[in-house]
C-alpha positions in Angstrom: 59.6 30.3 118.5 56.9 29.5 116.1 54.4 31.2 118.3 56.2 34.5 118.2 56.2 34.8 114.5 52.8 33.6 114.2 52.1 36.2 116.6 53.8 39.0 114.5 52.6 38.1 111.2 49.2 38.1 112.8 49.5 41.7 114.1 50.9 43.0 110.9 48.0 41.8 108.8 45.5 43.1 111.4 47.0 46.3 110.8 46.8 46.4 107.1 43.5 44.8 107.4 42.5 47.8 109.9 43.4 50.2 107.3 41.7 48.3 104.4 38.3 48.4 106.9 38.3 51.9 107.7 34.5 52.9 106.8 33.5 55.2 103.9 32.8 58.4 106.2 36.5 58.1 107.6 37.7 58.0 104.2 35.5 60.7 103.0 37.1 62.7 106.2 40.8 61.8 104.8 39.9 62.8 101.7 38.4 66.4 102.5 42.0 67.0 104.3 44.1 66.1 101.8 42.3 68.1 99.2 42.4 71.1 102.0 45.9 70.2 102.2 46.6 70.6 98.7 44.2 73.3 97.8 46.2 75.3 100.9 49.3 74.9 99.2 51.3 72.3 101.6 54.1 70.8 99.9 53.4 67.2 99.1 56.6 66.1 100.8 55.4 67.5 104.6 52.0 65.8 103.5 53.4 62.5 103.1 55.2 62.8 106.5 51.7 62.8 108.2 50.0 59.9 106.3 50.9 56.5 107.0 49.6 53.8 105.1 49.7 53.1 101.3 45.9 52.8 100.8 46.0 56.8 102.7 49.2 57.6 100.4 47.4 56.7 97.4 44.5 58.6 98.1 46.8 61.8 98.8 48.4 61.6 95.7 45.2 61.3 94.0 44.6 64.6 95.6 47.6 66.2 94.6 47.3 65.6 91.4 44.6 67.8 91.3 45.0 71.5 90.4 45.2 74.4 92.9 41.8 76.7 92.9 42.4 79.9 92.8 39.9 81.6 95.1 38.7 80.2 98.8 35.2 79.5 97.6 36.8 77.3 95.0 39.3 75.8 96.8 36.4 74.5 99.6 34.4 73.5 96.6 37.2 71.4 95.4 37.6 69.8 98.9 33.9 68.7 99.2 33.4 67.6 95.6 36.8 65.3 95.9 35.5 63.9 99.4 32.0 63.3 98.1 33.6 61.4 94.9 35.6 59.2 97.5 32.8 58.7 99.6 30.6 57.3 96.4 33.3 55.0 95.4 34.0 54.0 98.6 30.4 52.8 98.9 29.9 51.5 95.7 33.0 49.0 96.2 31.3 47.9 99.6 28.1 46.9 97.9 30.0 45.3 95.2 31.5 43.1 97.8 28.2 42.3 99.6 
C-alpha cells in the first residue's frame, strides 16, 4: 500500500517537474502560440481548454493581458515580441539557477 502511494506521489511530482523544466525554446513557442491566439481574437475560455498546466496557463493569462493590435503586421510583431521577451526571461532565469 505504501509503495502504491509513493508511486502515485512520484508520478505527480514528475509531471509537475517536466512542465517546469521545459526548455526556453519550448516556452518561446508557447508564448508565440498564446499571443497569436490573443491577436486572432480567440476567446480566453477556448484558449484555456487547450492549455494544460498552471505555468502554461499563467503564460496564457499574461498574453491575454495584452491588447489586440489593429492590423496583421502589428499582430505578428506583437506575437514575435512577446515570445522573444518570454525567451529572454527564461534564459535569465536559467542562468540564475546555475
